[in-house]
C-alpha positions in Angstrom: 13.9 59.4 107.2 13.2 55.7 107.5 9.7 56.6 108.9 8.8 58.7 105.9 10.2 56.1 103.5 8.1 53.4 105.2 5.0 55.6 105.0 5.6 56.2 101.3 6.1 52.5 100.6 2.9 51.7 102.5 1.0 54.3 100.5 2.3 52.9 97.2 1.5 49.3 98.2 -2.0 50.3 99.2 -2.5 52.2 96.0 -1.4 49.2 94.0 -3.8 46.9 95.9 -6.6 49.3 95.2 -5.8 49.4 91.5 -5.6 45.6 91.3 -8.9 45.3 93.1 -10.5 47.9 90.8 -9.2 45.9 87.7 -10.5 42.7 89.2 -13.9 44.1 89.9 -14.1 45.6 86.4 -13.2 42.3 84.8 -15.6 40.4 87.1 -18.4 42.9 86.3 -17.8 42.4 82.5 -18.0 38.6 82.9 -21.2 38.9 84.9 -22.7 41.3 82.4 -21.9 38.9 79.5 -23.3 36.0 81.4 -26.5 37.9 82.2 -26.8 38.9 78.5 -26.4 35.3 77.4 -29.0 34.1 79.9 -31.5 36.8 78.8 -31.0 35.7 75.1 -31.5 32.1 76.0 -34.7 33.0 77.9 -35.9 35.1 74.9 -35.2 32.2 72.6 -37.1 29.8 74.8 -40.0 32.2 74.7 -40.0 32.2 70.9 -38.5 35.6 70.4 -36.3 36.2 67.3 -33.1 37.2 68.9 -30.7 37.1 65.8 -31.0 38.9 62.5 -28.2 37.3 60.4 -25.1 35.1 60.4 -21.8 34.9 58.5 -20.0 31.6 58.1 -16.7 30.5 56.6 -15.7 26.9 55.9 -13.5 24.3 54.4 -15.3 21.7 52.2 -14.1 18.1 51.5 -16.1 16.1 49.0 -15.9 12.7 47.3 -14.5 14.3 44.2 -12.5 17.3 45.5 -12.1 20.1 48.0 -12.8 23.8 48.4 -13.7 26.9 50.5 -17.1 28.1 51.4 -18.9 31.3 52.6 -22.5 31.7 53.7 -24.7 34.6 54.6 -27.9 33.9 56.5 -31.0 36.0 57.2 -33.2 34.7 60.0 -36.9 34.5 59.1 -37.9 32.9 62.4 -36.2 30.9 65.2 -36.6 27.8 63.1 -36.1 29.1 59.6 -33.1 30.9 57.9 -32.7 32.0 54.3 -29.2 31.3 53.2 -27.0 32.5 50.4 -23.8 30.5 49.7 -20.7 30.9 47.6 -18.1 28.2 46.9 -14.8 27.8 45.1 -13.8 24.1 44.6 -11.4 22.0 42.6 -12.9 18.8 41.2 -10.7 15.8 40.5 -11.3 12.6 38.6 -11.3 9.3 40.5 -9.2 7.9 37.6 -6.3 10.3 38.2 -3.0 8.6 38.9 -0.1 10.6 40.3 3.5 9.6 39.3 6.3 10.8 41.5 9.2 12.7 40.0 12.7 11.1 39.8 14.1 14.2 41.4 12.9 13.9 45.0 14.2 17.4 46.0 13.4 19.7 43.1 11.0 17.7 40.8 7.3 17.8 41.0 5.0 14.8 40.5 2.8 14.4 37.5 -0.8 13.3 37.1 -0.6 10.9 34.2 -2.6 11.9 31.1 -4.4 14.7 33.0 -6.0 17.1 30.5 -7.5 19.9 32.6 -7.7 21.2 36.1 -11.4 21.6 36.8 -12.4 24.5 39.1 -16.0 25.4 40.2 -17.4 28.8 41.2 -20.9 28.2 42.7 -23.6 30.5 44.0 -26.8 29.2 45.5 -29.8 30.1 47.6 -31.9 28.0 50.0 -33.2 27.5 53.5 -32.0 26.1 56.7 -34.6 24.6 59.1 -34.1 23.9 62.8 -34.8 20.3 63.8 -33.4 20.3 67.4 -32.1 23.2 69.4 -29.2 23.1 71.9 -31.5 23.1 74.9 -28.6 24.6 76.9 -25.3 26.2 76.1 -23.5 22.8 76.0 -25.9 21.1 73.6 -25.9 20.6 69.8 -28.2 22.3 67.4 -29.3 20.2 64.4 -30.6 21.7 61.2 -31.6 20.5 57.8 -30.9 22.6 54.7 -31.3 22.6 51.0 -30.0 24.9 48.3 -30.0 25.3 44.5 -28.2 27.7 42.2 -25.9 28.3 39.3 -22.3 27.5 38.7 -19.4 28.2 36.4 -16.9 25.5 35.5 -13.4 26.7 34.8 -11.2 24.3 32.7 -7.5 25.2 32.8 -5.2 23.0 30.6 -2.8 20.9 32.6 0.8 21.5 31.5 4.0 19.5 32.2 7.6 20.4 31.9 9.3 18.3 29.2 12.2 18.0 26.8 11.6 17.2 23.2 13.8 15.3 20.7 13.6 18.0 18.1 15.4 20.3 20.5 18.9 18.8 20.8 19.9 21.5 23.4 17.8 19.6 26.0 15.9 22.8 27.1 12.7 22.3 29.0 9.4 23.3 27.4 5.8 23.2 28.6 3.2 21.0 26.9 -0.2 19.5 27.5 -0.7 15.8 27.3 -3.1 16.5 24.4 -0.1 18.1 22.5 2.2 15.2 23.4 -0.2 12.5 22.4 -1.0 14.2 19.1 2.7 14.4 18.1 3.7 11.1 16.4 7.2 12.4 15.4 9.0 13.6 18.5 9.9 11.9 21.7 9.2 13.7 25.0 11.0 13.4 28.4 8.5 14.5 31.0 10.2 16.1 34.1 7.3 17.2 36.2 4.1 19.3 36.4 4.4 22.8 35.2 2.4 24.1 38.2 -1.0 25.6 38.9 0.0 29.1 37.6 0.6 27.9 34.0 -2.2 27.7 31.5 -4.6 30.4 32.7 -4.4 32.1 29.3 -6.1 29.2 27.7 -9.0 28.5 30.0 -12.5 27.5 28.8 -15.8 28.1 30.7 -18.8 25.8 31.3 -21.9 27.2 32.9 -24.0 24.9 35.0 -26.5 24.3 37.7 -26.2 22.9 41.2 -28.2 21.6 44.2 -27.5 20.0 47.5 -29.2 18.9 50.8 -27.6 18.2 54.1 -27.6 18.2 57.9 -25.7 20.7 60.0 -24.5 20.1 63.6 -23.6 23.2 65.5 -21.8 22.5 68.8 -20.6 26.0 69.6 -20.8 26.8 73.3 -23.0 29.9 72.9 -25.6 30.7 70.3 -23.8 33.9 69.3 -21.0 31.8 67.7 -21.1 29.0 65.1 -18.8 26.0 65.1 -20.4 23.4 63.0 -20.0 20.3 60.8 -22.3 19.9 57.7 -22.6 16.7 55.8 -24.8 15.9 52.8 -25.1 15.1 49.1 -24.6 17.4 46.1 -25.3 17.4 42.4 -23.9 19.6 39.6 -24.8 19.7 36.0 -22.7 21.5 33.3 -23.8 22.5 29.8 -21.1 20.5 28.1 -18.9 17.5 29.0 -15.8 18.1 31.2 -12.7 16.4 29.8 -10.3 15.7 32.8 -8.2 12.6 32.0 -7.2 11.2 28.6 -9.1 8.0 27.6 -11.6 8.5 30.5 -15.2 9.3 29.3 -16.1 12.9 29.9 -19.3 13.7 31.8 -21.5 16.7 32.5 -23.3 15.4 35.7 -21.3 15.2 39.0 -22.9 13.6 42.0 -21.4 12.9 45.4 -21.2 13.5 49.2 -19.5 16.2 51.1 -18.4 17.3 54.6 -17.9 21.0 55.5 -16.2 22.3 58.7 -17.4 25.8 59.4 -16.9 28.7 61.8 -18.8 32.0 62.1 -21.1 34.1 64.3 -24.6 35.4 64.7 -25.8 39.0 65.1 
């Protein structure tokens, strides 16, 4: 009995070793195949062959006057030139904004003093990206120069605050804009905090515009099939109508500044 049990154990142990060895060999073969494929693609790229057709990139954008999110589709024309189509959603803020903290540190929300509107941008643009310096190897950095131009839509949402009003002796909280408060010379208001980003969408106004930018992109992803990059440059936006953002601060139609975008994506 002990002899048969020992034989059975030996068989199971040998079978387990064979399964592990098979799994290891399969995994190792997959790694080697991936490495060979990447080496072939690098060799083709060095020979001047067009090895990618397109790319998709997502990113987070920080600018001198706001922040936003970014999406790009690229179509490769050659190894050194890519046609790009970009979409952005940004919020632009005035450098004159001054945030006042709420007296209620637990439940109150701070207020931006005399802010008239939240200013959001929807932008679509087309352009080109040109390769300046390739990675040279899988651990290098690819440097490209790009430029785009397109159209935009400015969305102005009135900025509301929660406030009490002297004409309501019950002390109930109402929602007002600073324009309404400043225009009222009769009542006294007790501002308690910002009403929140969801309030005011029923009273938006739209401003069409144009945009352009140019910048440098630094792609330091390990392999050319993926994109991990930082882009920095300058941008300009013009709207057909001034954008009022803060009371007693001159409105303007032209916005100019710098930006940095952190982006991730892949090539196919």
